[in-house]
N, C-alpha and C positions, 0 to 999 in steps of 0.2 A: 061827775067831773070832781068831787073833794078829794077818793080816793087815786088822784094822780097829784096831788100837791104835796106829799111826802112818798117818793119811791127814790129806790135805789137808780143812781143814774145810769148805770147799762141795761136796767131793764125800758128806763126813756129812750134812750138812743135802741136799742130792739125796738120796740111798740113803734120809731119813726119810720126804722126800716122795715119791717114788716107791710107797716102801711104805702107806703111807696110800693114797695113791691105789688102788693095786692092792687095800688091801683096804676101801675102799669100794664099787669094783667087784663085790670078793665077793657083799660086802653086800648091792647091790644085782642083783645076779642072786639069790643067795639068795631074796632079798622075789618077785622076778618070777617064780621054779619055784615058791615057796610061791599066789602070786595064782593060776597055770594051774592047781595042785593043786585049789584053793577050786575053780573055777570050773569044772572036768569032777565036783567030786562035788556040786555044786550040780545038772548038768546030768543026771546020776546020780540024782538025787534023793536022797544019801545026807548033804547037807548043807542048809541052809535059805539064803536067796539074802542077801545083805549084808551078807556075812561079806569082811573083807579082811585082807592083809596085812600083818603088823608091818616098820613100814621101819624103818630104821636109818640113823645118820649119826656119824661121829665129834665129838666137841665139840669136841676138842683133839688133840694130840697132844705129845709134850715129850720134848727128846735133852738132858739135861745130858751138856756132855763137860768132864773135868779133864785140863788139861796143866800142864805143866810149864813157864814163860817164864826165859829165862835172860840174863841182860843181861853181857858184856863189851865191851871197847874194843878197835880195831884202831888201832895207831897208823897217824898221820898225819906226813908226814914235810913240810917246803919244798925248797925248790931246793937248799940246801944238804948234804940228807940228815939234819937233825935233825928229831926228834920237835918236833912243834911242837901235836903237842894228838891224842885220842884220841876215834876217830869212837862212838857208843854202838852195840853192835851186840844187836836182841832176837830170840833166838830161840825156836823153842816145839817140846816134845818131850815123851811119852809121861813120864807121870810114873817114878821111876824108870829112866830109860831110862841109857847109859853117856853121853851126849852131855850130859844134865841135871847130870848127877852132874862133868864138865869147865871146868865152868862157876865161877866167882867168885860169882854172887850167884841168887839160886834164889827162886821166888819159885812157888806153883800160883794156876790160876786155872779159873772155871767159865765155860763157852759155855750159854747156857741158848737153845734154839729152840723156838718153838710153834707150831703151825701149828693152825689155827682155821677150819671153814669157813665160805664166805659165800654166801650167801640167792641163789638162783636169777635170770637176770635182769638182773642188775648192780645191786641194790635194795643199797647198804652201807649 
């Protein structure tokens, strides 16, 4: 679990998407297995014809990510070596991490990702 405390957001979103896809495959495989069991039972006369296996799909999957955003300035020098401005630097880190405590301003942000099914055949 510790390896997920500090991950680039695209990696977390990809892991969520892959997990949903793998979960959907498992649901589909289970429904196909039930369908085969029904057919075998009908052929053996143990069940009446017309039964269908239930099919499921994920309605949606969400991930809420909390990160601490810190803001500090990096000095910008002119040709004479004088500090002329400060370039703002925004960094993201896990809440309560050492890096987040080393900065001057902290804010916590939540990133919400939702993955929802689309109809088959490109109907959108």
